[in-house]
MARZAGU-969480 format. One record per residue (C-alpha): x, y, z; residue in one letter. Coordinates in steps of 0.05 Angstrom, whole numbers, plus 5000, padded with zeros to 4 digits. Each point is the difference from the previous one (the first is absolute). Layout:
BEGIN
R,c1,c2,c3,type
R,X,Y,Z,A;
...
***
This chain:
BEGIN
R,c1,c2,c3,type
R,5000,5000,5000,M;
R,5029,5068,4980,D;
R,5002,5061,5046,D;
R,4940,5033,4969,K;
R,4954,4940,5009,K;
R,5026,4989,5071,L;
R,4987,5071,5023,F;
R,4933,5002,4963,T;
R,4979,4943,5047,K;
R,5032,5032,5061,I;
R,4964,5066,4987,L;
R,4936,4964,4978,K;
R,4996,5044,4939,L;
R,4941,4992,4953,K;
R,4990,5025,4930,A;
R,5003,5053,4974,P;
R,5059,5011,5048,W;
R,5066,4967,4982,F;
R,5074,5004,5020,I;
R,5048,5032,4951,T;
R,5066,4992,5037,K;
R,5030,4970,5063,V;
R,5067,5022,5028,N;
R,5036,4965,5057,T;
R,5057,5037,5034,D;
R,5037,4952,5047,E;
R,5046,5054,5026,E;
R,4942,5044,5023,L;
R,4958,4938,5017,Q;
R,4943,5031,4960,Q;
R,4951,4978,4947,I;
R,4967,5050,4953,D;
R,4939,4981,4958,V;
R,4970,5044,4946,W;
R,4926,4991,4986,V;
R,4960,5026,4941,D;
R,4931,4988,4968,H;
R,4975,4980,4932,E;
R,4987,5056,4950,K;
R,4929,4983,4981,N;
R,4966,5016,5067,I;
R,4952,5046,5036,Q;
R,5007,5027,5070,V;
R,4948,5014,5054,M;
R,4983,5070,5026,C;
R,5009,4997,5076,P;
R,4938,5043,5011,K;
R,4946,4973,4954,C;
R,5033,4932,4987,E;
R,4988,5004,4925,Q;
R,5053,4977,4952,F;
R,5034,5046,4949,Y;
R,5063,5001,4958,S;
R,5068,5013,5031,V;
R,5015,5075,4999,Y;
R,5074,4997,5019,D;
R,5045,4972,5055,H;
R,5024,5028,5066,A;
R,5076,5002,5014,P;
R,5030,4934,5020,E;
R,4983,4979,5070,R;
R,5043,4951,5040,V;
R,4964,4955,5051,Y;
R,5037,4963,5054,R;
R,4975,4928,5002,H;
R,5010,4940,5047,L;
R,5070,4973,5002,N;
R,5016,4941,4954,V;
R,5054,4952,5025,C;
R,5021,5053,5050,Q;
R,5011,5050,4943,M;
R,4963,5066,4997,K;
R,4951,5004,4943,M;
R,4975,5061,4962,F;
R,4945,5006,4948,I;
R,5008,5054,4947,H;
R,4937,5023,4964,I;
R,4970,5059,4964,R;
R,4926,5002,5018,M;
R,4952,5020,4944,P;
R,4954,5060,5008,R;
R,4929,5005,4975,V;
R,4965,5058,4965,N;
R,4928,4995,5026,C;
R,4950,5044,4962,P;
R,4967,5016,5067,E;
R,5058,5004,5049,H;
R,5059,5018,4956,G;
R,5071,4971,5002,V;
R,5010,4957,5061,L;
R,5051,4950,5027,Q;
R,4968,4931,5002,I;
R,4999,4957,5062,Y;
R,5065,4962,5006,S;
R,4996,4925,5005,E;
R,5070,4998,5030,F;
R,4998,5050,5057,G;
R,4960,5060,5024,E;
R,5007,5064,4961,N;
R,5049,5042,5039,G;
R,5036,4940,5030,S;
R,5066,4970,4978,D;
R,4983,4931,5028,M;
R,4958,4944,4971,T;
R,4937,4981,5038,Y;
R,5034,4936,5025,E;
R,5062,5035,5024,F;
R,4961,5055,5035,E;
R,4958,4948,5036,K;
R,5064,4966,5023,L;
R,5027,5066,5028,I;
R,4935,5012,5037,I;
R,5003,4930,5030,D;
R,5071,5012,5024,F;
R,4983,5070,5027,A;
R,4948,4967,5045,K;
R,5054,4958,5032,E;
R,5065,5040,5001,C;
R,5029,5070,4992,S;
R,5006,5040,4937,I;
R,5076,4999,5008,Q;
R,5000,4924,5002,A;
R,4958,4996,4936,I;
R,5048,5047,4966,G;
R,5059,4956,5019,R;
R,4966,4935,4979,L;
R,4978,5024,4931,Y;
R,5051,5055,4986,D;
R,4947,5055,4998,I;
R,5010,5071,5024,H;
R,4965,5019,5065,W;
R,4957,5052,4964,D;
R,4972,4950,4950,R;
R,4982,4952,5056,C;
R,4966,5054,5040,W;
R,4963,5026,4938,N;
R,4971,4930,4992,T;
R,4974,5003,5072,V;
R,4970,5069,4990,E;
R,4969,4980,4934,R;
R,4970,4939,5033,A;
R,4969,5043,5056,V;
R,4972,5050,4950,N;
R,4972,4943,4959,R;
R,4967,4968,5061,G;
R,4970,5065,5025,Q;
R,4968,5015,4932,K;
R,4969,4930,4999,R;
R,4974,5005,5072,K;
R,4927,5022,5005,P;
R,4988,5068,5030,H;
R,4963,4976,5062,A;
R,4998,5019,5073,L;
R,5007,4941,5049,P;
R,4945,4992,5051,K;
R,5048,4990,5058,R;
R,5066,5037,4999,I;
R,5059,5006,5046,G;
R,5042,5064,5008,V;
R,5071,4999,5027,D;
R,5066,5035,4992,E;
R,5067,4971,4981,K;
R,5068,5032,5012,S;
R,5036,5016,4935,F;
R,5066,5024,5030,A;
R,5029,5028,5064,K;
R,4978,5069,5021,G;
R,4925,4988,5007,H;
R,4988,4989,4926,K;
R,4937,4959,4990,Y;
R,4954,4972,4947,E;
R,4925,4993,5011,T;
R,4977,4931,4978,I;
R,4927,4980,4987,V;
R,4985,4925,4996,T;
R,4940,4959,4978,D;
R,4988,4957,5061,I;
R,4958,4948,4964,D;
R,5048,4988,4942,N;
R,5065,5013,5038,G;
R,5027,5051,4950,T;
R,5030,5070,5002,V;
R,4952,5049,4966,E;
R,5035,5066,5009,F;
R,5067,5029,5022,V;
R,5012,5074,5012,C;
R,5056,5044,5029,D;
R,4997,5019,5074,D;
R,4945,4983,5050,R;
R,4962,5066,5001,Q;
R,4925,5009,4993,Q;
R,5008,5019,4927,E;
R,5039,4936,4987,S;
R,4940,4956,5016,L;
R,4951,5051,4972,A;
R,5033,4994,4932,S;
R,4979,4927,4999,Y;
R,4928,5015,5017,Y;
R,4996,5056,4949,K;
R,5008,4949,4943,Q;
R,4929,4975,5014,F;
R,4930,5029,4996,K;
R,4959,5012,5063,Q;
R,4954,4941,4984,E;
R,5061,4954,4994,E;
R,5028,5024,5066,L;
R,4933,4986,5033,A;
R,5009,4926,4984,N;
R,5061,4995,5046,I;
R,4980,4955,5057,Q;
R,5060,5008,5046,A;
R,5068,5034,5005,V;
R,5053,4970,5046,A;
R,5054,5049,5023,M;
R,5043,5020,5059,D;
R,4982,5059,5043,M;
R,5035,5051,4956,W;
R,4960,5065,4997,D;
R,5014,5019,4927,P;
R,4973,4932,4977,F;
R,4939,5008,5043,I;
R,4987,5071,4974,A;
R,5008,4979,4927,A;
R,4952,4942,5008,T;
R,4948,5041,5036,K;
R,5005,5054,4947,A;
R,4988,4954,4941,H;
R,4966,4935,5022,V;
R,4925,5005,5017,P;
R,4983,4975,5071,D;
R,5074,4993,5014,A;
R,4989,4999,5076,D;
R,4966,4932,4993,K;
R,5052,4973,4951,K;
R,5067,5019,5031,I;
R,5030,4941,5039,V;
R,5063,5014,5040,F;
R,5048,4943,4993,D;
R,5007,4952,5058,K;
R,5076,4997,4992,F;
R,5008,5075,5008,H;
R,4950,5004,5059,V;
R,5038,4945,5036,M;
R,5064,5037,4984,G;
R,4980,5054,5051,Y;
R,4991,4949,5055,A;
R,5065,4964,4981,T;
R,5040,5064,5003,K;
R,4970,5015,5068,A;
R,5024,4933,5025,V;
R,5070,5014,4974,D;
R,5002,5070,5032,K;
R,4977,4968,5066,T;
R,5056,4948,4996,R;
R,5053,5053,4986,I;
R,4978,5042,5059,A;
R,4994,4941,5047,E;
R,5067,4970,4978,H;
R,5034,5066,5014,K;
R,4970,5002,5071,A;
R,5017,4927,5015,L;
R,5070,5008,4973,K;
R,5014,5058,5047,E;
R,4981,4952,5056,A;
R,5047,4947,4973,G;
R,4945,4957,4970,D;
R,5013,4976,4928,E;
R,4934,4960,4993,T;
R,4978,5037,4937,L;
R,5066,5000,4965,K;
R,4996,4970,4930,G;
R,4924,4989,5004,T;
R,4977,5051,4949,K;
R,4971,4952,4948,Y;
R,4969,4954,5052,L;
R,4951,5056,5016,W;
R,4989,5020,4927,L;
R,4985,4930,4974,W;
R,4930,4973,5002,N;
R,4998,4936,5043,E;
R,4992,4954,4940,E;
R,5062,5030,4967,N;
R,5047,4991,5059,V;
R,5056,4951,4979,P;
R,4999,4934,5036,E;
R,5069,5014,5031,L;
R,4974,5064,5033,R;
R,4932,4977,5024,K;
R,5023,4980,5070,E;
R,5031,5069,5010,A;
R,4938,5033,4970,Y;
R,4952,4967,5048,Y;
R,5046,5012,5059,A;
R,5004,5074,4986,L;
R,4924,5006,4990,K;
R,4990,4968,5068,A;
R,5042,5053,5035,M;
R,4970,5062,5034,D;
R,5026,5048,4947,L;
R,4968,5061,4969,K;
R,5024,4974,4932,T;
R,4963,4934,5012,A;
R,4936,5038,5016,K;
R,5008,5045,4939,A;
R,5011,4938,4957,C;
R,4937,4968,5028,A;
R,4960,5062,4982,I;
R,5030,5000,4930,K;
R,4984,4926,4990,D;
R,4928,5009,5021,N;
R,4990,5056,4949,L;
R,5010,4948,4945,R;
R,4933,4968,5020,H;
R,4964,5063,4977,L;
R,5002,4973,4928,W;
R,4968,4934,5020,D;
R,4931,5031,5004,Y;
R,4952,5000,4941,K;
R,4956,5058,5020,Y;
R,5017,5073,5009,E;
R,4962,5007,5065,A;
R,5038,4941,5030,C;
R,5066,5030,4977,M;
R,4983,5066,5034,R;
R,4978,4965,5064,K;
R,5065,4960,5003,Y;
R,5042,5062,4985,F;
R,4967,5040,5056,D;
R,5021,4946,5050,K;
R,5070,4996,4971,W;
R,5005,5076,5000,Y;
R,4981,5004,5074,F;
R,5053,4948,5017,W;
R,5054,5035,4958,A;
R,4986,5070,5027,T;
R,4998,4976,5072,H;
R,5064,4960,4995,S;
R,5044,5057,5024,K;
R,5046,4985,4941,I;
R,5011,5066,4965,T;
R,5018,4975,4930,P;
R,4941,4952,5000,M;
R,4952,5055,5023,I;
R,5025,5045,4944,S;
R,4992,4943,4948,A;
R,4929,4984,5024,A;
R,4978,5072,4994,K;
R,5029,5004,4929,T;
R,4964,4937,4980,I;
R,4935,5025,5030,K;
R,5000,5063,4956,T;
R,4998,4953,4939,H;
R,4953,4947,5027,I;
R,4944,5018,4950,D;
R,5044,4978,4942,H;
R,5027,4940,5037,I;
R,4933,4967,5014,V;
R,4980,5005,4927,T;
R,5042,4936,4995,Y;
R,4940,4962,5026,A;
R,4962,5016,4936,K;
R,5056,4997,4948,H;
R,5048,4949,5030,R;
R,5061,5028,4964,I;
R,5071,5018,5021,T;
R,5060,5028,4964,N;
R,5037,4933,5006,A;
R,5002,4997,4924,L;
R,5033,5068,4999,G;
R,5053,4977,5049,E;
R,5011,4938,4958,S;
R,5009,5042,4938,I;
R,5047,5047,5038,N;
R,5043,4939,5017,A;
R,5001,4979,4927,K;
R,5019,5071,4978,I;
R,5056,5001,5052,E;
R,5026,4935,4970,K;
R,4998,5030,4930,V;
R,5039,5061,5027,K;
R,5054,4955,5029,R;
R,5007,4960,4936,I;
R,5006,5065,4960,A;
R,5048,5031,5052,C;
R,4952,5059,5003,G;
R,4972,5042,4944,F;
R,5028,5061,4964,R;
R,4935,5039,5000,N;
R,4927,4996,5020,R;
R,4976,4984,4929,A;
R,5041,4936,5000,H;
R,4976,4984,5070,Y;
R,4927,5007,4980,R;
R,5010,4959,4937,A;
R,5032,4944,5041,A;
R,4941,5000,5048,I;
R,4949,4993,4944,F;
R,5044,4949,4964,F;
R,5004,4954,5060,H;
R,4936,5016,5038,C;
R,4951,5030,4950,G;
R,4969,4936,4975,G;
R,5009,5026,4929,L;
R,5001,4963,4934,D;
R,5072,5016,4983,L;
R,5015,4958,4939,Y;
R,5000,5026,4928,P;
R,4950,4968,4953,R;
R,5015,4985,4927,P;
R,4946,5019,4950,P;
R,4943,4950,5000,V;
R,4991,5006,4924,K;
R,5056,4995,4948,P;
R,5018,5070,4977,C;
R,5023,4977,4930,L;
R,4964,4959,4948,R;
R,5009,4984,4927,Y;
R,4966,5047,4952,R;
R,4929,4977,4984,I;
R,4981,5001,4926,G;
***
């Protein structure tokens, strides 16, 4: 079998396409294939999908294809243009790679698959591709996926912030709780940041939102109340962030008590920080004996920890009235504990209780948001950080957006033999 027949099979070429020349350069470890079409053909207008005669040809385009026997492969082709009576002179759809891309559909799919698993730098080293070309493939995939995604507002959304870099630089991230995808990413975590997401939708669309999970960040609250009808009944403060206030109060109590005990020569609380911060089920087996021994002691920290642990039961109730009743009992206990950090935490939580007990109706948390944040952090580590916010946002959508990223070849052949 000669080279032309071999590469015709490798490329799965069909008439009227054919190979005119194959060049193998062993020194460069590169294969170049030139493709042309038969003369007696018609080409399809990309807008009306009607066939007309070839008008002329675009300059030669070179597509990078999948490696063959570990050698880089390039396809050289001049794509025909059509002169449509209705739409004028247009470039036809390419059956080799997307217009505007220098990669074949197959090679671009490969790069996207690799980008899901490793860094852009690693892909560049493996396939001898410049960093910019790899990154352009990722950005093109994200743009492609966002265009294909329906313009729809999720019924249940989560709102959180993610640190972009040191120095209090944040991104606001909106997630679809039911589908587990990132819907929106915006600079900063101001009221206008979240408002810019809501402004994409009409008032009747916003009215269909059933619940919004968020932390107790005032700008997010204000933006939601300003744009979402009946927001007071739909905002659900996340359990993780509410418990965070009680957990911090336990740690502050430990620090103060440890300092007092240490001055008296007692090192009981030394090295016990995480024993108090862990939930009981998360305490490692090796530390459980020490954990239970400490909790049995007459310590302020043990009392604060007990108050914190009991707050977790608030989310066991299925009715708002029952949640309020339980909270009132817990609040009385916390504020009469004579533990200053816990009293302060209890009062802070009470000011937000109206949006905490909405959990009874909606049963949602921002656990998905925390999971996505962990995934984003992993992506940041693999990439060794990002040069700018645009790349950071593109990476978030690429890995967490649930987008259809892959290029699609034309469904219909764009060339045919002349009829008649």
